[in-house]
N, C-alpha and C positions, 0 to 999 in steps of 0.2 A: 434827284436820283443820281445825277452825275457826280454830285458831292459825295454821296454814300459810296458809289463805286470807287471814287478816287481814294476815299478814306480806306476802303477795303484793300485796294492795291497797295497803298502806302503801308498799311498794317502788314501785309503779306511780305512786302519788301523788307521792312524792318526785322520781321521774324527770320526771313532768309538771311539777313546780315547777322543777326544774333547767332543763328545756327552755325553760319560760316565761321564766325569768330570762335564759337565754342569748339568746332571741329579743328580749327587752327590751333587753339589752345591745347586741345587733346593731343594733336599730332606733335606740337612743340614739346609738350611734357613727355610724350612718348619717346621722341628723339633724345631729349635730355636724359631720360632714364636709361636708354640704350647706351648712349655715350658714357654715362657714369658707370654702368655695369661693365662696359668694355674696358674703361680705364681701371676699374677695380680688378678685373681679370689680369690685365697687363701688369699692374703693380704687384699683384700676388705672384704672378709668374716670375717677375724680376726678383721679388723677394725670396721666392724658392730657390732661384739660381744661386743666390748669396748665402744660403743655408748649408753648413756643412753636416749633412745627415750622419755621416760616419762618426764625426766627433760627438754629435748628440747621442748616438747609440753607445759609444765607448763610455760616456759619462754615466749613462744609465746602467750599463753592465758593471761598472765599478761600484755603484751603490748597491746594486742587487747582490754582487758578490760579498760585500762587507757587511750586509745586514741579513744574510740568509734569506734572500728573495723577499725582503721587505718585513720579515717577521720581527726583526729587531731595530727597525728604522726609527729615529727620533723625528720630532716634528720638522726640523729644518730639512733633514733628508727626504721626508714625505713631500714637503713643499717643492723641493728641487726636482724630485721625480715628476710630479705633476706638471711643473713647468716644462721639463724636457719632453714629456709625452705630448703636451699641447703644441709644442713646437713641431715634433714630428707629425702630428695629426694635421697641422696646417699645411705641410708639404704633400700630403696624401693625394695620390691621383686615383682616378677611377679604375677599377678592374676592366681589363680589356673585354670587349663585348663577348658574352657567353650565351649560347642558346641551350637551355636545358633540354632533356629528351622530350620529344613531341608526344610520346605515349608510354605507358608502362611496359610495352613490348620491346622498346628500344633500350637494350642493355649495354650498348657501346658508347653512346654519348655520356659523358660525366654529368651527374646532376649539379655538382658544385664546380666553380671555376678553378682551373688548375693552380693559381697562386696560393689557394687555401689548402690544397691537398698535400698530405704528407704527415710525417711524425714531428711533433713539436714538444718542446720541454718548457715547462712554466719557469720563467726566470725572475718575475717580481709580481707581487699582488698587493694591492692596497687594502685588502681584507684577508681573512684566513685563507690559507692555501686551498683547503678542502672545498671552499665555496666555488671553485672553479668546476667541480663536478656537476654533471647533469642532474644528479640526485638532489644536491643541496640547492641547485638553481630551481629545480622543480618545487622543492619545498618552499622556497621563498615566493614562488609564483602563486602559491596557494593563499598568501596573505591578501586581504581585501581592504584593510583599514591601516592607517598610520600606526595605531596601537598594536596591531597584529605584527607589522613589520618590526617595530621596536622589540616586541617579545621575541621574534625569530632572531633578530641580531643578538639579543641577550642570550638565548639558547646556544647560538653558535660560539659566543664568548666562553660560555660555561663548558661547552663540549671541548674546546681546546684546552681550557684550564685543567679539566679532568684527566686529559691526556698529556699532561705536562711531563710525565716520565717517558714518553714516547719521542722518537726522532723520526721526522718526516724525511723520506728519501727522495727519489726522483718523482716528480709529477709530470706525466706525459699526457699528451693528447693526440690521438690519431685521427686525422680527418680523411675519410675515404671518398673516392670519386662517386660512389653510389649513394652518398648522402648519410653515411653511417659515421657517427662520432663515438670514439671510445676513449674514456678517461681512465688512466692507470695511476693509482695513488699508493706509492710504496711507503711502508712504515716499519719501524723496529721498536719493540718494547722490551724493557728489561724483564727477563723471566723470573728472576729471584732478586728483587731490588736491594735487599739488605741481607747479606749472608749471615751476619751475627744473630738475626732473629731465627734462622733455621738451625745453624750449628752454634749454640750458646758459648761453647768452649773456644770457638774461633774468634779471636779478638781482631775483628776487621769490620770496619763500618760501611765498606762498599758492597757491591753486589757480585753475584756470579758473572763471569765474562761471557755469557750466553744470552741470546735474545730471541724473543718471539718475532718471526719475520712474516710478512705477508703483503699482498697488494689488493687494494679495494678497487675492482674493475667495474665501472658503470658505463652503460651504452645508451645512446639515444639516436633517433633519426633527425637529421637536419634538413630543413627546407628553406632555401633562400626566399625570404619574403620579398626582397627588393634588392636587386643589383643595380647600383646607381649608374646611369649613363650621364647624368649631369650632377653637379654639386647639390647635395641634399643634407639637411641638418635636422638633428633632434635636440631638444632642450634637456638640460641636466643640471644638477647641483653638485658642487664639488665637496667631497669629504662628508656627504650626509645622504640619507636616503631620499629618493625622488617621491616615493609613494604614489607614483603614477602622475604627478604634476597635474593638479586640477586647474580648471579654467581661470580661477582667480589668481593663480600664480604666474600665468603665462606672460602677462604684460611686464611683471618685474623682471622675469628671467630674460625676456627679449631685451629689455632696456639695459640689463647688465652685461649683455653680450656673451653669456655663457651658454654657448651652443656648440654641439659636436658635429663635425663632418662625418657622415656615414658613408663608408665605402660598400658595405654590404650588411643587410640586416637578416638575422637568422631566426627561424622558429624551431624550437626544440621539443621533440616528443619523446619523453623518457621511456626507457624500456626495461633493462635489467640491471641488477647489481650482483656481483659474485666476488667471493674471496679466492684469490689465486696465489699460488706460491707459498702457502703456509708451511712452516717447518715444524709444525706440531705433529708428533707421531699419532696415528690412528685417526685423528680429526682430519688430516690431509686428505684421506681417501673419501671422507664424506664431502668435504668442500669442493673437491674436484668433480663431483657428480653434477652434471648440468642441470639435473632435475631439481637441485636444491638452490638454484639461483632465485634471488628475489624478483619476481616478475611483476614489476610495479605497473606496467601497462595493463595487464589483465586485471589487477586490482582496481586500477582507475576505472576501467571499463564496467566492472561490477558495481563500483560505487555510483557511477553515473546512472546506471540502470535502476539502482535502489533508492538513491536519494535525489530528489528533484533539484535541490539547490547545488548540488556538487557538479563542478565542471572539471575535466581533466586539465591540469596545469600545462600550459605551453609557454615556457619561459622565452624571452627574447634576448639575443645576444647581438651586439653591434660591432662589426669590425671597422675600426676607425683608421687603421694604417696597416699595410702589408707590403713587404718587398721580398726579396729572395731569402733573407735571413731572419726577419723579425716580423711579428704580428701583434698588433695591440687590439684588445677586445674590451669592450665595456658591457656590464649587464644593466638591468633596468634600474639599479640603484646608483649607476655610474661608477661602481667599482672598476678598477683598472687591472686587467691581466695581461702581462707582457710575456709573449712566448718567443722562443728562438728555435729556428728550424734545425732539427737533427738530421733529417734525411727526406727524401721524397717517397720513402717506403710507406705502404699502407698496411704493413703487417703488424699485428699485435705482439706483445712481448711473450715469448715462450718460457713459462715458469716451470716446466717439467724437470729441468735440471736441479731445482732447488731440493736438497736433501731434507726429509722429514725427521730430523734428529735434534732439533733446537740449537743446531750449530755445534753440538758436542764433538762431532767427528772432526770438524775443522780445528776446534780448540785443542784435541788431543794430538792432531797432526802437527800443529804449531808447537806444542809442548815438546813433542818428540824431536822436532827439528832444532829447537833452541836448547833443549835440556838433555833428554836421555840419549838422543842420537842412536836409537836402536832400529836398525834396518835389516830386512830379510834378503 
């Protein structure tokens, strides 16, 4: 009996020693991990101090200006932009702690953090400029399979090719403190592209010097899904669609190190689309009628009620860098949109001053000033 009791005690002591060793190993591993992470943070901070952010931004701006916001960038310029963007993203710091409103009755506390609020102009995009619009982001969010994503990409390519005779003007994004996002996409299209086709006796292969002008204004409500207080990452692919990154891809992406530091994650709820500032006579009055806006949210609600398989698209946007003058955003396909701050204003553009005359009045005024010089 004593031998059995001694054996039991010995076994208990051995188990205790084993557990102690295990706990010691866990504690040691935990300390090593904490020290390693601390060293990584210190190295990253030291690396950030040696990065010239202004120089990186200036290089980005030079490429953006010479390629018309990326529309005419070649492969080398695209690669260089991605390198510069990733360098800026690596220096990104978290947005200062921000408490959203505690209730819907609180109208004084901004829903979005102050660094994001204001008027921004699109400086560069790795995809078509119009895909920065909530309307097209919502369209992409309806895709459920890789084939559907490819089809949508092809549609966007064809959409831009079909509008080759148009010139894209300013592309603005107004981010409001109340969580409203307004995208203004200004465009000019030759009203009569080939003058000789209209007036055969005129031997001139060009078009009339008048254009159809307008702005496609889309709006959405923005909700901050996650404002990071600590470093957080999402996985993405460079130069191609994510298609949601399924589980089988995660290990490959993790091992490749292709991950994005996220400063803020947004959830978009598409609302309306309207044409503003059209210079087409008669049509202008119709387009200015707010009742003629495309109310996509109402349409989505109707579809949700009517079709069981339909879900209102809620595209995600990821802010990966922001400072006083520049903001970098990625969509769910890892397309990059680089914005420059225009002002802190939350006011939308006023297009009431645009004359509905196809620009003929300005053309005649210029002709008179340059040629006839007839004044009353």
